[in-house]
C-alpha positions in Angstrom: 26.5 13.2 -91.3 29.3 12.1 -89.6 31.4 13.3 -92.4 30.3 16.7 -92.2 30.8 17.0 -88.5 34.7 16.3 -89.2 34.9 18.8 -91.9 35.5 22.4 -91.5 33.3 24.9 -93.3 34.9 28.2 -94.0 32.8 31.6 -93.5 32.4 34.2 -96.0 34.7 37.3 -95.5 35.0 40.7 -96.8 37.9 39.7 -98.8 35.7 38.8 -101.5 33.8 41.9 -102.2 37.1 43.8 -101.6 38.8 41.4 -104.9 35.6 42.3 -106.7 36.1 45.7 -106.1 39.3 45.8 -106.8 38.8 43.9 -110.3 36.2 46.0 -111.3 38.0 49.2 -110.5 40.5 47.8 -113.3 38.0 47.0 -115.6 38.8 42.9 -115.1 36.1 40.7 -115.1 36.2 37.8 -112.9 33.1 35.5 -112.3 31.5 35.8 -108.9 32.0 32.4 -107.6 35.7 32.6 -108.2 35.9 35.7 -106.1 33.9 34.1 -103.2 36.4 31.1 -103.2 39.4 33.1 -103.4 38.0 35.8 -100.4 36.9 32.9 -98.5 40.7 31.1 -98.7 42.5 34.6 -98.3 40.3 35.6 -95.4 41.1 32.5 -93.5 44.9 32.5 -94.5 44.7 29.9 -97.4 47.1 31.5 -100.1 47.7 28.8 -102.3 44.5 27.3 -104.5 44.5 24.4 -107.0 42.2 25.0 -109.8 41.6 24.2 -113.4 40.1 27.7 -113.9 43.2 29.3 -115.3 41.6 32.3 -116.8 39.9 33.8 -113.7 42.7 32.6 -111.5 45.5 34.3 -113.8 43.6 37.2 -113.4 43.3 37.0 -109.3 47.0 36.1 -109.2 47.9 39.5 -111.3 45.8 41.6 -109.1 47.0 40.1 -105.5 49.9 38.5 -106.2 48.8 35.4 -104.0 50.0 32.1 -105.4 47.3 29.7 -107.4 48.4 26.6 -108.2 46.9 24.9 -111.4 46.5 21.1 -112.4 
């Protein structure tokens, strides 16, 4: 309970739907959950995402030009 009180919970934004529509318009398949992650981040001004999912996030970078950091 105390831990969650200190966390910032970021809400959904329209960016996820926009990203998904943009990908579908170019026949690029990106998992829904990854569109949601990126949409939430980008909608709140977070442009660097640390991930191990190179496949989807490389596609997202190609679509948006936004930085995604892999490890």
